[in-house]
C-alpha positions in Angstrom: 37.1 21.9 -25.2 33.8 22.9 -23.3 34.9 26.5 -22.7 35.9 26.0 -19.1 39.6 26.7 -19.3 39.0 30.4 -18.4 37.7 29.5 -14.9 41.1 28.9 -13.2 42.4 32.1 -14.8 39.4 34.1 -13.6 39.8 32.5 -10.1 43.4 33.5 -9.9 42.7 37.1 -11.1 39.9 37.3 -8.5 42.2 36.0 -5.8 44.9 38.6 -6.8 42.3 41.4 -6.5 41.0 40.1 -3.1 44.6 39.8 -1.8 45.5 43.3 -2.9 42.5 44.7 -1.0 43.6 43.3 2.3 45.9 45.2 4.7 49.5 44.4 3.8 50.1 42.5 7.0 47.2 40.1 6.2 48.1 39.4 2.6 49.2 35.9 1.6 52.2 34.9 -0.4 50.2 33.3 -3.2 46.8 33.6 -4.9 46.4 29.9 -4.2 46.4 30.6 -0.5 43.6 33.1 -1.0 41.6 30.6 -3.0 42.2 27.8 -0.5 40.7 30.0 2.3 37.4 30.3 0.3 35.3 33.4 0.7 31.8 34.8 0.8 29.5 34.2 -2.2 27.7 37.6 -1.7 31.0 39.5 -1.6 32.3 37.6 -4.6 29.1 38.3 -6.6 29.3 42.0 -5.7 32.9 42.2 -6.7 32.4 40.5 -10.1 29.1 42.2 -11.1 29.3 45.5 -9.3 25.6 45.0 -8.3 24.0 44.5 -4.9 23.3 40.9 -3.8 20.4 39.5 -1.9 21.1 36.6 0.5 18.5 34.1 1.7 19.6 31.9 4.7 18.3 28.4 4.5 19.4 27.6 8.1 18.6 29.2 11.4 21.2 31.6 12.7 23.6 29.8 14.9 22.5 26.4 13.4 24.2 26.8 10.0 25.9 23.4 10.3 22.8 21.5 11.4 20.3 20.2 8.9 17.0 22.1 9.2 14.0 20.5 10.7 11.1 19.5 8.4 9.2 22.6 9.5 12.2 24.9 8.9 12.8 23.4 5.5 9.1 23.7 4.5 9.1 27.4 5.5 12.0 28.1 3.1 10.4 26.5 0.0 8.3 29.5 -1.1 10.8 32.3 -0.7 13.7 30.3 -2.2 11.5 29.1 -5.1 10.5 32.7 -5.9 14.1 34.0 -5.6 15.5 31.3 -7.9 12.7 31.4 -10.4 13.0 35.2 -10.9 16.8 35.2 -11.0 16.9 32.4 -13.6 14.1 34.0 -15.7 15.9 37.4 -15.6 19.4 35.8 -16.2 20.8 37.1 -13.0 23.6 35.2 -11.3 22.4 33.0 -8.5 24.6 30.7 -6.3 24.1 28.4 -3.4 26.6 27.6 -0.6 26.9 24.5 1.5 27.6 24.3 5.2 30.9 23.0 6.5 29.6 19.4 6.5 27.1 17.9 4.1 25.5 14.4 4.6 24.5 14.0 1.0 27.2 12.1 -1.0 28.6 13.9 -4.0 27.9 17.4 -2.6 31.0 19.2 -1.1 30.9 21.0 2.2 31.8 24.6 2.5 31.6 25.1 -1.3 29.8 27.3 -3.8 27.6 26.1 -6.6 26.0 28.0 -9.5 22.3 27.6 -10.0 21.9 27.4 -13.7 18.2 26.5 -14.2 14.9 26.0 -12.4 12.4 23.5 -13.6 9.0 24.8 -12.5 7.1 21.7 -13.5 9.4 19.4 -11.5 10.1 22.0 -8.8 13.8 21.3 -9.1 17.0 23.3 -9.5 19.9 22.5 -11.8 23.2 23.2 -10.2 26.8 23.3 -11.4 29.9 22.5 -9.3 32.8 24.5 -10.8 35.1 21.6 -9.9 33.4 19.7 -12.8 33.0 16.4 -10.9 31.2 13.3 -11.9 29.3 11.3 -9.4 27.0 8.2 -9.5 24.8 7.5 -6.5 25.0 4.0 -4.9 21.3 3.6 -4.6 18.2 5.7 -5.4 19.0 9.3 -6.1 18.2 11.6 -3.2 19.5 13.0 0.1 20.8 9.6 1.3 22.7 8.5 -1.9 23.3 11.8 -3.7 22.4 12.9 -7.2 23.9 11.8 -10.5 26.4 14.4 -11.6 28.2 14.8 -14.9 30.8 17.5 -15.6 29.6 19.2 -12.4 25.9 19.4 -13.5 23.2 17.8 -11.4 19.5 18.3 -10.6 18.0 18.4 -7.1 14.3 18.7 -6.1 13.8 22.0 -4.3 12.5 20.1 -1.2 15.9 18.4 -0.9 17.8 21.6 -1.9 16.6 23.5 1.2 17.8 20.6 3.4 21.3 20.4 1.8 22.3 24.0 1.2 23.0 26.8 3.8 22.0 29.8 1.7 21.3 31.3 -1.7 22.9 34.5 -3.0 21.4 36.3 -6.0 22.5 39.3 -8.0 19.9 42.2 -7.8 
């Protein structure tokens, strides 16, 4: 239908590879167990592309599960904007990961999202949740009520993005 049927196949193949790289005593019985444990976005991008990956933390070390202060969030705007803008313009893979808990409805905790576009005029990022969810905010779109999502696609102002996500990984 929309070309997304290959994703579970790729995910299982990737899990098989990751499981085979582990010492035998640490391997799981099924690929599903590997997938359920999650993983590291930078390591996954390196494995898939064979390229180095740059990571930009959006939260202070040791505070990865706490929302950043206004000052911390403001300080991240320029570097994350530059990173995402150049990655999208150069068609490099760029992903964002969420912390364990997320206060914004419709955004999953401890999950990876693809960044598929950057709107410079609106200073907003377009994200894709590979789970392909649909979500409608119960109130005005934003941090408190979430963002309208269709087939996993949604747009978030960059000023909100730095408050929701824990970090950004970009293929070099």
